[in-house]
FIZA-25762 format. One line per 10 residues: their letters; for each residue x, y, z of N, C-alpha, C, O. Coordinates in pm, 1 decimal, padded with zeros to 6 digits. Each point is the difference from the previous one (the first is absolute). Last residue first. Layout:
FIZA-25762
a> X/Y/Z/X/Y/Z/X/Y/Z/X/Y/Z | ...
//
This chain:
FIZA-25762
raledledat> -00699.1/01382.3/00085.1/-00100.2/00108.3/-00017.4/-00133.1/-00052.3/-00041.7/-00093.7/00077.6/-00018.5 | 00502.9/-00337.8/00071.3/-00066.1/00025.3/00128.2/-00107.3/00108.6/-00010.7/-00079.2/00018.8/00092.4 | 00367.5/-00142.7/-00457.8/-00094.3/-00108.5/00027.3/-00078.5/00023.8/00129.1/-00111.6/-00049.6/00015.2 | 00459.4/00352.8/-00135.0/-00111.4/00008.6/-00094.4/-00106.2/-00105.9/00027.8/-00119.5/00028.9/-00005.8 | 00518.8/-00039.2/00259.3/-00077.7/00119.2/00032.7/-00122.6/00011.8/-00090.2/-00109.6/00029.9/00047.3 | 00415.7/-00368.0/-00146.6/-00075.3/-00032.4/00121.5/-00084.4/00118.7/00045.9/-00113.2/-00018.3/00044.8 | 00406.3/00086.5/-00405.9/-00113.2/-00084.4/-00038.3/-00084.4/-00038.3/00121.4/-00122.9/-00000.5/-00007.7 | 00519.7/00240.5/00084.5/-00097.9/00085.3/-00068.1/-00123.4/-00081.3/-00041.1/-00113.0/00046.8/00014.1 | 00474.1/-00283.1/00166.2/-00064.9/00080.3/00105.0/-00105.0/00091.7/-00061.3/-00108.2/00016.1/00056.5 | 00370.7/-00259.6/-00355.3/-00090.6/-00089.2/00071.7/-00072.7/00074.3/00111.6/-00119.5/-00021.1/00020.6
ailaralera> 00453.2/00250.5/-00258.6/-00113.7/-00025.6/-00088.3/-00102.7/-00089.9/00068.4/-00120.3/00021.0/-00015.2 | 00522.5/00055.7/00245.6/-00078.7/00124.1/-00007.7/-00123.4/-00020.5/-00087.9/-00109.5/00042.9/00036.6 | 00416.6/-00399.7/-00006.8/-00066.3/00022.4/00129.5/-00088.0/00124.8/-00004.8/-00112.3/-00001.5/00050.2 | 00379.3/-00095.0/-00426.1/-00106.8/-00099.7/00013.4/-00076.8/00019.9/00130.1/-00122.6/-00011.2/00002.0 | 00502.3/00278.0/-00074.3/-00108.5/00039.5/-00092.4/-00117.3/-00096.5/00011.4/-00115.6/00042.1/-00000.1 | 00501.3/-00150.9/00245.4/-00064.5/00119.5/00056.3/-00115.4/00047.1/-00088.3/-00105.9/00036.7/00050.9 | 00376.9/-00387.7/-00208.4/-00083.4/-00045.2/00111.3/-00074.3/00118.0/00061.7/-00118.2/-00011.8/00032.3 | 00429.0/00113.3/-00360.9/-00110.6/-00073.1/-00061.1/-00097.0/-00048.9/00108.1/-00121.7/00010.0/-00015.7 | 00520.4/00189.5/00157.3/-00091.6/00101.3/-00057.6/-00122.3/-00065.8/-00062.9/-00112.0/00049.7/00012.5 | 00450.6/-00331.2/00150.8/-00064.2/00067.2/00112.3/-00098.5/00105.5/-00050.9/-00109.1/00014.5/00055.0
taadleqrel> 00379.4/-00231.5/-00369.3/-00102.0/-00091.1/00051.0/-00076.0/00062.3/00116.3/-00121.1/-00018.1/00011.9 | 00485.8/00258.3/-00185.7/-00106.6/-00007.6/-00100.3/-00114.4/-00089.8/00047.8/-00117.2/00034.0/-00016.6 | 00508.8/-00002.0/00287.6/-00075.2/00126.2/-00002.8/-00117.0/-00005.4/-00097.3/-00109.4/00046.2/00032.4 | 00250.0/-00518.6/00139.9/00083.0/00115.6/-00031.8/-00089.6/00123.5/-00008.4/-00120.7/-00008.7/00022.5 | 00086.9/-00495.3/00153.1/-00083.1/00118.5/00011.4/00089.1/00121.9/-00021.0/00036.3/00069.3/00095.0 | -00005.3/-00600.2/-00278.0/00062.0/00105.2/00079.1/-00092.0/00121.3/00000.6/-00062.4/00033.2/-00100.8 | -00143.2/-00526.4/00053.3/00071.3/00101.5/-00076.1/00063.9/00100.0/00094.6/-00041.6/00016.2/00114.7 | -00234.9/-00380.8/00028.4/00069.7/-00063.7/-00110.8/00076.5/00100.7/-00084.7/00064.3/-00038.9/-00097.5 | -00347.7/00155.5/00471.1/00121.9/-00064.1/00048.6/00080.0/-00064.9/-00112.2/00118.8/-00027.7/00016.4 | -00548.7/00230.1/-00093.3/00103.9/00100.5/00025.8/00131.5/-00064.0/00041.9/00107.2/00050.2/-00033.8
admdiyfarr> -00487.0/-00322.8/-00032.3/00041.3/00057.5/-00128.7/00111.2/00101.8/00019.5/00091.8/00008.7/-00081.5 | -00287.6/-00194.3/00464.5/00079.1/-00101.4/-00070.0/00050.8/00053.5/-00133.4/00114.2/-00024.8/-00038.5 | -00417.0/00281.5/00299.9/00139.2/00010.6/00044.0/00088.9/-00104.6/-00067.5/00118.9/00024.5/-00020.3 | -00585.3/00222.6/-00094.6/00055.3/-00134.1/-00016.5/00149.7/00006.9/00030.6/00081.7/00028.1/-00087.7 | -00486.3/00292.9/00273.7/00122.1/00000.2/-00078.2/00053.9/-00143.0/-00003.0/00019.3/-00062.0/00104.6 | -00535.6/00305.6/-00033.3/00103.8/-00090.2/00046.0/00119.6/00009.5/-00092.5/-00014.0/00025.1/-00119.7 | -00476.1/00258.5/00282.3/00096.7/-00037.7/-00100.9/00112.9/-00078.3/00064.8/00033.1/00018.3/00117.1 | -00594.8/00057.4/-00018.9/00138.0/00018.2/00044.3/00093.9/-00031.8/-00115.3/-00035.9/-00071.1/-00093.9 | -00515.2/00232.1/00229.2/00087.7/-00085.7/-00078.3/00141.4/00027.6/00046.2/00026.4/00101.7/00064.2 | -00539.0/00007.1/00135.8/00145.6/00004.8/00018.9/00069.4/-00104.0/-00085.9/-00008.8/-00120.2/00025.1
ahvtgdhrql> -00465.9/00165.7/-00018.7/00051.8/00134.1/-00027.5/00152.0/00004.8/00008.0/00063.9/00081.3/-00066.8 | -00334.4/-00521.1/-00077.8/00037.2/00066.1/00123.9/00064.0/00133.7/-00034.0/00080.0/00009.4/-00093.1 | -00424.5/-00201.8/-00248.8/00140.8/-00015.1/00034.4/00024.8/00071.3/00131.2/-00050.0/00110.2/00022.5 | -00410.1/-00356.4/-00271.3/00069.6/00121.2/00043.8/00143.1/-00033.2/00040.0/00033.6/-00114.5/00030.0 | -00358.0/-00220.2/-00165.5/00066.7/00071.3/-00109.3/00073.6/00125.1/00041.4/00082.5/00051.3/-00075.6 | -00313.0/-00394.1/00348.8/-00100.9/00079.8/-00069.5/00060.8/00084.0/-00112.2/-00069.6/00078.9/-00063.9 | 00334.5/-00357.4/00355.4/-00087.2/-00086.6/-00080.4/-00109.6/00076.9/-00072.8/-00059.3/-00051.8/-00094.7 | 00527.5/00300.1/00211.1/-00105.6/-00066.9/00075.3/-00088.6/-00081.7/-00095.8/00002.9/00019.4/-00121.5 | 00533.9/00122.0/00075.9/-00133.3/00022.7/-00051.9/-00098.8/-00079.8/00082.7/00023.1/-00116.8/00031.2 | 00511.8/00329.7/00019.7/-00099.1/-00101.7/00034.5/-00134.9/00041.2/-00055.6/-00040.7/00115.6/00011.8
gdirvpgrrt> 00592.2/-00004.1/-00160.7/-00120.2/00040.8/00070.9/-00087.7/-00119.0/00031.3/00031.0/-00113.4/-00036.3 | 00494.8/00324.0/-00164.5/-00087.4/-00111.6/00033.9/-00123.1/00053.9/00070.9/00003.5/00108.0/00059.0 | 00436.0/00073.2/-00396.3/-00112.9/00031.9/00087.7/-00080.5/-00127.2/00021.1/-00029.3/-00071.7/-00095.7 | 00582.3/00146.1/-00027.9/-00134.4/-00035.8/-00044.7/-00102.9/00043.0/00104.6/00032.1/00019.7/00117.2 | 00534.3/00001.8/-00295.0/-00104.6/00058.7/00085.3/-00136.6/-00038.4/-00056.0/-00025.4/00014.0/-00119.6 | 00468.1/-00104.1/-00082.3/-00017.7/-00084.3/00118.8/-00112.0/00049.1/00092.8/-00020.8/-00057.7/00106.7 | -00025.3/00221.3/-00588.6/00125.1/-00061.9/00042.1/-00025.4/-00087.1/00121.4/-00088.2/-00085.8/-00002.9 | -00315.7/00280.4/-00067.4/00104.7/00084.4/-00058.5/00133.5/-00054.6/00048.1/00041.5/00027.4/00112.6 | -00605.0/-00169.3/-00134.8/00137.5/-00037.5/00035.1/00095.0/00091.9/-00076.2/-00011.3/00017.5/-00121.3 | -00551.8/-00042.2/00291.5/00107.0/00047.2/-00087.0/00136.5/-00045.3/00051.5/00024.4/-00005.8/00120.5
grfirhlahd> -00376.6/-00268.8/00109.6/-00030.1/00114.3/-00085.4/00119.0/00032.7/-00088.2/00071.0/-00088.9/-00047.0 | -00290.4/-00362.6/00320.8/00119.4/00075.4/-00034.3/-00042.9/00112.6/-00092.9/-00079.1/-00019.2/-00092.3 | -00217.1/-00257.6/00485.8/00028.7/00026.9/-00140.9/00129.5/00078.3/-00012.2/00041.0/00072.2/00091.0 | -00362.9/-00411.8/00268.3/00113.4/00088.6/-00020.8/00013.4/00023.8/-00149.5/-00022.8/-00090.1/-00080.7 | -00441.7/-00030.7/00353.0/00108.5/-00053.1/-00081.5/00107.3/00106.8/-00016.3/-00028.8/00119.4/-00008.2 | -00416.6/-00290.6/00354.2/00080.6/00106.6/-00061.2/00094.4/-00068.8/-00097.6/00022.0/-00120.9/00006.3 | -00494.9/00003.9/00329.2/00101.2/-00032.7/-00099.6/00068.7/00125.4/-00051.9/-00062.1/00105.0/-00016.2 | -00174.5/-00217.7/00513.7/-00012.0/00072.9/-00126.0/00114.4/-00037.9/-00094.2/00115.1/-00014.8/00041.0 | -00169.4/-00162.9/00410.1/-00138.2/00016.7/-00043.7/-00014.9/00067.2/-00134.8/-00109.1/-00001.9/-00057.2 | 00514.9/-00083.2/00322.4/-00058.0/-00131.0/-00024.6/-00138.3/00011.0/-00064.3/-00054.2/-00098.5/-00050.1
slvhdwdfvk> 00453.2/00469.9/-00016.5/-00108.3/-00039.2/00089.8/-00046.2/-00140.9/-00034.6/00008.2/-00042.7/-00115.2 | 00343.6/00275.8/-00121.1/-00011.5/00087.0/00116.9/-00099.4/-00048.6/00104.3/00002.1/00044.9/00114.6 | 00094.1/-00307.5/-00512.7/00126.2/00066.5/00030.4/-00007.0/00078.8/00130.1/00089.0/-00011.1/00084.4 | -00349.5/-00369.6/-00345.7/-00035.0/00071.3/00123.3/00126.4/00067.7/00052.6/00050.5/-00035.1/00106.6 | -00142.5/-00063.4/-00640.1/00039.1/-00067.2/00122.6/-00048.8/00083.1/00118.4/-00045.9/00113.0/-00016.5 | 00076.5/-00167.6/-00573.7/-00072.9/00050.4/00114.8/00039.3/-00081.5/00122.5/00018.1/-00121.5/-00007.0 | 00336.8/00159.1/-00395.5/-00126.0/-00065.4/00037.8/-00062.9/00069.2/00120.8/00068.5/00059.7/00083.1 | 00241.8/00248.6/-00381.9/00017.4/-00132.9/00057.2/-00135.4/-00055.7/00038.7/-00101.1/00069.5/-00010.6 | 00279.7/00303.8/-00385.2/-00074.3/-00020.7/00124.7/00021.6/-00143.7/00045.1/00023.2/-00089.4/-00081.3 | 00200.0/00486.1/-00286.1/00000.6/-00135.5/00057.3/-00080.2/00000.0/00129.6/00019.7/00084.6/00087.2
padpppavdp> 00022.4/00308.7/-00357.1/00027.3/-00099.5/-00103.6/-00001.0/-00143.5/00053.6/-00010.6/-00095.3/-00077.1 | -00219.4/00577.1/00233.9/00057.1/-00124.9/00052.4/00023.1/-00100.4/-00113.0/-00094.6/-00065.0/-00044.8 | -00132.1/00515.8/00060.3/00146.3/00014.8/-00001.1/00071.5/-00127.6/00044.8/00118.6/00003.8/00033.0 | -00603.9/00034.4/-00044.2/00049.9/00033.4/-00133.0/00152.2/00012.3/-00009.6/00056.6/-00017.0/-00108.0 | -00300.6/-00321.0/00456.7/00014.9/00144.9/-00011.0/00063.2/00034.9/-00135.7/00082.2/-00076.7/-00050.1 | -00346.3/-00375.0/00038.7/00113.2/00053.6/00076.5/00002.7/00152.4/-00010.3/-00061.0/00057.1/-00090.4 | -00401.6/-00340.2/00067.6/00109.0/00046.9/-00085.7/00114.8/00051.9/00085.9/-00023.4/00059.5/00105.3 | -00321.6/-00444.4/00052.7/00021.1/00144.0/00008.9/00117.3/00036.9/-00089.9/00103.7/-00066.4/00001.2 | -00402.1/-00349.4/00188.3/00034.2/00031.1/-00138.2/00010.1/00152.2/-00010.1/-00093.8/00067.7/-00042.1 | 00166.7/-00401.7/00495.0/-00074.1/00103.6/-00072.3/00050.0/00017.2/-00143.4/00119.1/-00013.6/-00028.2
riaiatm> -00120.2/-00421.1/00342.7/00100.3/00086.7/-00060.1/-00074.5/00103.4/-00083.4/-00056.3/-00033.3/-00104.2 | -00050.3/-00329.2/00535.8/-00052.1/00078.2/-00110.9/00109.9/00093.5/-00048.0/00062.4/00070.1/00079.7 | -00095.0/-00557.3/00208.2/00073.5/00125.7/-00022.6/-00056.2/00068.6/-00123.3/-00003.9/-00058.1/-00108.4 | -00222.5/-00293.0/00472.7/00026.4/00023.0/-00141.6/00068.3/00135.0/-00014.5/-00051.5/00102.3/00045.1 | -00007.2/-00498.2/00365.7/-00000.1/00141.9/-00037.3/00036.5/00012.0/-00147.0/00092.3/-00066.1/-00047.8 | -00339.1/-00354.4/00311.1/00119.0/00044.0/-00073.0/-00013.6/00147.4/-00034.5/-00102.9/00044.1/-00051.1 | -00101.6/-00402.4/00446.3/-00031.3/00104.3/-00095.4/00130.2/00049.5/-00063.0/00097.9/00025.3/00070.1
//
């Protein structure tokens, strides 16, 4: 017997400019897909979407350390990164409501 992989026809979250293929990310029994959310410089929001279209309540933000390592982290760059982190934290708070 051959297992048939079903890929749900579900719209991505409204704040997700990029979604990845459906996969068994968290479980062998349920499909999920990773999505990328807002990006502010080296800071981005990632999340997981369930096969029914809902989004896991917990999204996380990531810092692209490779992008930071290619430049000096002077005072101006540190302030820019701090603003991006604060704005991303504020967005995560809003999305959690």
